[in-house]
C-alpha positions in Angstrom: 13.2 22.0 19.3 11.3 21.9 16.0 9.6 18.8 14.6 9.4 18.4 10.9 6.0 16.9 10.2 4.2 15.9 7.0 5.1 17.8 3.9 3.1 21.0 3.8 2.2 20.9 7.5 4.7 23.3 8.8 6.3 22.8 12.2 4.6 21.2 15.1 5.7 22.4 18.5 5.4 20.6 21.8 2.7 21.7 24.3 5.4 22.7 26.8 6.0 26.4 27.3 9.1 27.9 25.8 11.0 31.1 25.4 11.7 32.1 21.8 15.4 31.9 20.9 17.4 34.4 18.9 19.2 31.4 17.4 16.4 28.8 17.0 17.3 25.1 16.4 15.6 24.1 13.2 15.8 21.1 10.8 18.1 23.2 8.6 20.5 24.1 11.3 20.6 20.6 12.8 21.1 18.8 9.5 22.9 21.4 7.4 26.2 19.6 7.5 24.8 16.1 7.8 25.7 14.3 4.6 23.6 11.3 5.6 20.5 13.5 5.8 21.4 15.2 2.5 21.7 11.9 0.7 18.4 10.6 2.2 16.7 13.8 1.2 17.9 13.3 -2.3 15.9 10.1 -2.5 12.7 11.7 -1.4 11.4 12.5 -4.9 12.0 9.0 -6.1 10.2 7.5 -3.2 7.2 9.8 -3.9 7.3 8.7 -7.6 7.3 5.0 -6.6 4.5 5.3 -4.0 2.1 7.4 -6.0 3.2 10.8 -4.6 2.3 12.5 -1.3 -1.2 12.1 0.0 -2.5 15.5 1.0 -5.3 15.9 3.5 -4.9 18.7 6.1 -7.2 17.1 8.6 -5.3 13.8 8.4 -2.0 15.5 8.5 -2.8 17.4 11.6 -3.8 14.1 13.3 -0.6 12.4 12.4 1.5 15.4 13.3 0.0 15.4 16.8 1.0 11.8 17.3 4.5 12.4 16.1 4.8 15.5 18.3 3.9 13.5 21.4 6.4 10.7 20.5 9.2 13.1 19.9 8.9 14.7 23.3 8.9 11.2 25.0 11.6 9.6 22.8 15.0 8.8 24.1 16.5 11.4 21.7 14.2 14.5 21.7 16.8 16.5 19.8 16.3 14.2 16.7 14.2 15.8 14.1 11.8 13.9 11.8 10.1 14.5 8.5 6.9 12.5 8.2 5.5 12.0 4.8 2.1 10.4 4.0 2.3 8.3 0.8 -0.6 7.9 -1.6 -0.4 4.2 -1.7 -2.9 1.4 -0.8 0.0 -0.8 0.3 0.3 -1.3 4.1 3.7 0.0 4.7 5.9 2.2 6.9 9.7 2.7 6.7 12.6 5.0 7.7 15.6 6.4 5.9 18.7 7.6 7.7 18.5 11.1 9.2 14.9 10.9 10.4 12.9 10.6 7.2 9.8 8.6 8.0 7.1 7.4 5.6 3.6 6.0 6.2 1.2 4.9 3.5 -2.6 5.6 3.6 -3.0 1.9 3.3 -1.5 1.5 6.7 -3.6 4.4 8.1 -6.7 2.6 6.9 -5.8 -0.6 8.8 -5.0 1.1 12.1 -7.9 1.8 14.5 -6.6 4.4 16.9 -3.8 6.9 17.6 -2.0 4.5 19.8 -1.6 1.9 17.0 -0.3 4.6 14.7 2.0 5.8 17.4 3.3 2.2 17.7 4.2 2.1 14.0 5.8 5.5 14.0 7.7 4.9 17.3 9.0 1.7 15.8 10.5 3.6 12.9 11.8 6.3 15.2 13.5 3.4 17.1 15.5 2.6 14.0 16.7 6.2 13.9 17.3 6.4 17.6 19.3 3.2 17.7 21.4 4.4 14.7 20.6 1.3 12.8 21.4 3.1 9.6 24.8 4.1 11.0 25.5 0.5 11.9 24.8 -0.6 8.3 26.9 2.3 7.1 29.9 0.5 8.5 29.4 -2.1 5.7 28.9 0.4 3.0 30.5 3.7 1.9 28.6 6.7 3.4 28.1 8.2 0.0 26.1 5.1 -1.1 24.0 4.3 2.0 21.0 6.5 1.7 20.8 6.0 -2.1 21.4 2.3 -1.9 18.3 1.8 0.2 16.3 2.9 -2.7 18.5 2.0 -5.6 18.3 -1.7 -4.7 14.7 -1.7 -5.8 14.6 1.2 -8.3 17.4 0.3 -10.6 16.9 -0.6 -14.3 17.5 -4.3 -14.1 14.5 -6.6 -14.7 14.4 -8.1 -11.2 14.3 -4.6 -9.6 11.5 -3.5 -11.9 9.5 -6.5 -11.0 10.1 -5.8 -7.3 8.7 -2.3 -7.8 5.6 -3.6 -9.6 4.8 -6.1 -6.9 5.3 -3.7 -4.1 8.4 -5.4 -2.7 10.1 -2.2 -1.8 12.4 -3.1 1.0 13.5 0.3 2.0 14.4 -0.4 5.6 15.7 -4.0 5.7 17.4 -4.1 9.0 18.4 -7.4 10.6 15.8 -9.2 12.7 17.6 -8.3 15.9 17.4 -4.6 14.9 13.6 -5.0 14.2 13.1 -6.4 17.7 15.3 -3.7 19.1 13.2 -1.1 17.3 10.0 -2.8 18.7 11.4 -2.5 22.2 12.3 1.2 21.8 9.0 1.9 20.1 6.9 0.4 22.9 8.9 2.1 25.6 8.4 5.4 23.7 4.6 5.0 23.3 4.3 4.0 26.9 6.3 7.0 28.1 4.1 9.2 25.9 1.0 8.0 27.6 -0.3 5.8 24.8 -1.6 2.3 25.3 1.6 0.1 25.2 -0.5 -2.9 24.1 -1.3 -1.1 20.8 1.9 -2.5 19.2 0.8 -6.1 19.7 -2.8 -5.3 18.5 -1.6 -3.7 15.3 0.9 -6.5 14.6 -2.0 -8.9 14.8 -4.1 -6.7 12.4 -1.2 -6.7 9.9 -0.8 -10.5 10.2 -4.6 -10.9 9.7 -4.5 -8.7 6.6 -1.6 -10.6 5.2 -3.6 -13.8 5.6 -6.6 -12.1 4.0 -4.5 -11.1 1.0 -3.1 -14.6 0.6 -6.6 -16.2 0.8 -7.8 -13.7 -1.8 -5.0 -14.8 -4.1 -3.2 -11.4 -4.0 0.1 -12.7 -2.7 2.4 -9.8 -3.5 4.6 -8.9 -0.6 3.4 -5.3 -0.3 3.3 -5.6 3.5 6.9 -4.6 3.9 6.4 -3.7 7.6 6.0 -7.5 8.1 8.1 -8.8 5.1 11.7 -9.6 6.1 10.8 -9.0 9.7 10.7 -11.6 12.5 7.6 -13.8 12.2 4.4 -12.2 13.5 3.8 -14.6 16.5 7.3 -13.9 17.8 6.9 -10.2 17.5 3.5 -10.2 19.0 4.7 -12.2 22.0 7.7 -10.0 22.6 5.5 -6.9 22.2 3.2 -8.1 24.9 6.1 -8.8 27.2 7.4 -5.2 26.7 3.9 -3.8 27.2 3.4 -5.6 30.5 6.2 -3.6 32.0 3.8 -0.6 32.0 1.1 -2.6 33.8 -2.0 -4.6 32.9 -4.0 -4.0 29.7 -6.2 -0.8 29.9 -3.4 1.5 30.8 -2.7 4.4 28.5 -4.8 6.4 26.0 -5.9 5.2 22.6 -7.5 8.4 21.2 -9.7 6.3 18.9 -12.3 9.1 18.3 -9.7 11.6 17.1 -8.0 9.0 15.0 -11.2 7.9 13.2 -12.1 11.6 12.7 -8.7 12.0 11.0 -9.1 9.2 8.5 -12.8 9.7 7.8 -13.0 10.3 4.1 -9.5 9.1 3.3 -9.0 7.5 -0.1 -9.0 3.7 0.0 -7.5 1.4 -2.6 -6.7 2.5 -6.2 -6.6 6.0 -7.5 -8.5 7.2 -10.6 -5.2 7.3 -12.5 -4.7 3.6 -11.8 -8.2 2.5 -12.5 -10.6 0.6 -10.1 -11.0 -3.0 -9.3 -14.7 -3.7 -8.6 -15.1 -7.3 -7.8 -14.4 -9.2 -11.1 -14.4 -6.0 -13.1 -11.6 -3.6 -13.9 -12.8 -0.1 -14.8 -10.5 2.7 -15.8 -12.3 6.1 -15.8 -9.4 8.0 -17.3 -8.7 5.5 -20.2 -12.4 4.8 -20.5 -12.1 1.0 -20.8 -13.3 -2.0 -18.8 -13.1 -5.8 -18.9 -14.1 -8.7 -16.6 -12.5 -11.9 -15.4 -14.3 -15.2 -14.7 -15.8 -16.2 -11.4 -13.0 -17.3 -8.9 -10.4 -14.9 -10.3 -8.8 -12.1 -8.2 -7.6 -8.9 -9.9 -4.5 -7.2 -8.7 -3.9 -3.7 -10.0 -0.3 -2.6 -10.0 1.6 0.4 -11.4 2.8 -1.4 -14.5 -0.1 -3.8 -15.4 -3.3 -5.3 -14.2 -3.1 -9.0 -13.5 -5.6 -11.6 -12.4 -5.1 -15.1 -11.0 -7.6 -17.9 -11.0 -8.1 -21.6 -10.5 -5.8 -24.1 -12.2 -2.8 -21.6 -12.4 -4.6 -19.6 -15.1 -3.5 -16.0 -15.2 -4.5 -12.8 -17.1 -2.4 -9.7 -17.8 -3.7 -6.4 -19.1 -1.6 -3.4 -20.2 -1.3 -0.7 -22.8 1.3 -0.1 -25.5 2.3 2.9 -27.6 1.7 2.0 -31.2 1.7 4.0 -34.4 -1.9 4.4 -35.7 -0.7 3.1 -39.1 0.6 -0.1 -37.7 -1.7 -3.0 -38.4 -2.4 -5.1 -35.3 -1.7 -8.4 -37.0 1.7 -7.0 -38.1 2.3 -5.9 -34.5 1.7 -9.5 -33.3 4.3 -10.7 -35.8 6.9 -8.0 -34.8 8.8 -10.3 -32.4 7.5 -9.3 -28.9 5.6 -12.6 -28.5 7.9 -15.5 -27.8 6.7 -18.8 -29.2 4.1 -17.2 -31.4 2.2 -19.5 -33.8 2.0 -17.2 -36.9 -0.7 -19.4 -38.4 -3.0 -18.7 -35.4 -3.1 -14.9 -36.1 -6.5 -13.5 -37.1 -8.1 -10.1 -37.1 -11.6 -9.4 -35.7 -13.7 -6.8 -34.0 -14.3 -6.9 -30.2 -17.3 -4.9 -29.2 -16.8 -2.6 -32.2 -13.0 -2.2 -31.7 -10.3 -3.3 -34.1 -8.5 -6.3 -32.7 -6.1 -9.2 -33.5 -5.6 -12.4 -31.6 -3.1 -15.3 -31.7 -1.7 -18.2 -29.7 1.8 -18.9 -28.4 3.6 -21.6 -26.5 6.6 -21.5 -24.2 7.9 -24.2 -21.9 4.8 -25.8 -20.3 2.5 -22.8 -21.0 0.0 -21.9 -23.7 -0.9 -18.2 -24.2 -3.8 -16.4 -25.8 -2.8 -12.9 -26.9 -5.3 -10.2 -27.9 -4.4 -6.7 -28.9 -7.2 -4.1 -29.2 -7.2 -0.6 -30.6 -9.8 1.4 -28.7 -10.2 5.1 -28.0 -7.0 5.9 -29.9 -4.9 3.5 -27.7 -3.8 -0.1 -28.1 -4.3 -2.5 -25.2 -3.0 -6.0 -24.7 -4.9 -8.9 -23.0 -2.8 -12.0 -22.4 -4.2 -15.2 -20.9 -1.8 -17.9 -19.8 -2.6 -21.5 -18.7 -0.7 -24.7 -18.3 -0.3 -26.5 -21.6 -3.4 -28.7 -22.1 -5.6 -26.7 -19.7 -9.2 -26.6 -20.7 -9.6 -23.2 -19.0 -7.5 -21.2 -21.5 -10.3 -20.8 -24.1 -13.1 -20.1 -21.7 -11.0 -17.6 -19.7 -9.7 -15.8 -22.8 -13.2 -15.7 -24.3 -14.6 -14.1 -21.1 -11.8 -11.5 -20.8 -11.5 -10.5 -24.4 -15.3 -10.6 -25.0 -15.9 -8.3 -22.1 -13.4 -5.6 -23.1 -15.2 -2.5 -24.2 -15.2 1.3 -24.0 -17.0 2.9 -21.1 -19.9 5.2 -21.9 -19.6 8.8 -20.8 -22.2 8.4 -18.1 -20.4 5.3 -16.8 -17.1 7.1 -16.6 -18.7 9.9 -14.6 -20.4 7.5 -12.2 -17.1 5.9 -11.3 -15.8 7.2 -8.0 -12.9 6.2 -5.8 -13.5 4.3 -2.6 -13.1 6.0 0.7 -13.0 5.2 4.4 -16.2 6.4 6.1 -16.7 6.3 9.8 -20.3 5.5 10.9 -22.0 5.0 14.2 -23.6 1.7 14.9 -27.4 2.0 15.4 -29.7 -0.2 17.5 -30.5 -3.4 15.7 -27.5 -3.2 13.4 -25.0 -6.1 13.2 -21.5 -6.5 11.7 -23.2 -8.2 8.7 -25.8 -5.5 8.1 -23.2 -2.8 8.3 -20.8 -4.7 6.0 -23.6 -4.9 3.5 -23.4 -1.2 3.1 -19.9 -1.4 1.7 -19.3 -1.5 -2.0 -16.3 -2.0 -4.3 -14.7 -4.7 -2.2 -14.9 -8.5 -2.2 -15.7 -10.5 0.9 -17.2 -7.4 2.5 -17.9 -9.0 5.9 -14.4 -10.3 6.2 -13.0 -6.9 5.1 -15.3 -5.1 7.6 -14.0 -7.3 10.5 -10.4 -6.8 9.4 -10.7 -3.0 9.1 -12.2 -2.8 12.6 -10.1 -5.5 14.2 -13.1 -7.6 15.1 -12.2 -11.1 16.1 -14.1 -14.2 14.8 -17.5 -14.1 16.4 -16.9 -10.5 17.6 -19.9 -8.2 17.4 -20.6 -4.5 17.3 -22.7 -2.5 19.8 -25.0 0.6 19.4 -22.9 3.7 19.7 -19.7 2.1 18.4 -17.9 4.0 15.7 -16.7 1.7 12.9 -15.0 2.0 9.5 -16.7 1.1 6.2 -15.6 1.3 2.6 -17.9 3.1 0.1 -17.8 5.3 -3.0 -20.3 7.7 -1.4 
């Protein structure tokens, strides 16, 4: 038996002794004539493109491969082969494609706190494969379309699908609710049989529900938590997960492997990549493009693949993106070129924003008023759009703050910008959750984020010697 682990890992072999075979069973020989696997494999490059590519970290990959290897030996179908890919995405997500293709984002790895929780997620996805949920859905679709349809539903060229990609609503494994609960049951049985803490599934479901609430309170309401989206509601799943876990005994049974897990994720990238730019509180800073701008107090910035958006009080919103524009094209003429619906031509004026050529205008559509600014900076053209309900007094102040703050970053500023990473630290005598959270940077609501990352309940504390996760650019 050969287990296909993360890309680039090579095979992971169970710890059981074996005699080499002259005709070994490998992924290729098992799946050579499996059209389902071939179709799913064909979607792999598109998934990588959508989720920022593969996240490569040998230390992290070895840790994940070890977990997968333990689960495969204990699963109800040990002959099933799996390919596990770590995705370079901050979204909290895990999903499966027919044929044993499993995907886990680094965002999910950042939220988990031990190997048992990761095992619960992976075993859940293995449960979909073991239960042939993809085969069941195949009965409703032609085999030739199944694997590609899983992805095509959200990667096609229509506007709705593009919006879904931008907002992270990639529903790559939308099985029915009964199938989700069945996968939970299979997964918990698998992790329990593998010797992991069976209660880890309920713990991680709670962490994901808490993170979903955290995102909603922050104003970042995009449904990027696909592991929860379209699934049975969290309380129901947590309750059922606890029932399944009790079949293995009282809490405390099974290993968690927290230290080895934390060692694996120590140093892992957190949040946005340099290619996407960084959100630092109310500031957006892009080291590659060399630009920055700020939003007013009370606004929350959401950085996506297609644009940077910000939402604030009173339904006021901001959008920032770039556009390819001929250097000889005047910016006021570009505003008149038809891409702005409801444009008021009389409102167009040219100006300089922090030394950069710019043009601004107003537009109205339905019940909304828009302030549009286009700026030519560093050889590129950027668009800053502020939208507010018609009659809102916040449009002018918001637009003034956003456009007035737009500028080029200095060379030293660009060099100082570093990505955020997960760092594992040991609690020292006298330290509290608050004092440790104060060491984090680059995130809002640092204490709440610290509690969330470390699954600390309200009022929960840390003790000397505990290992905890923090976020820092150091």
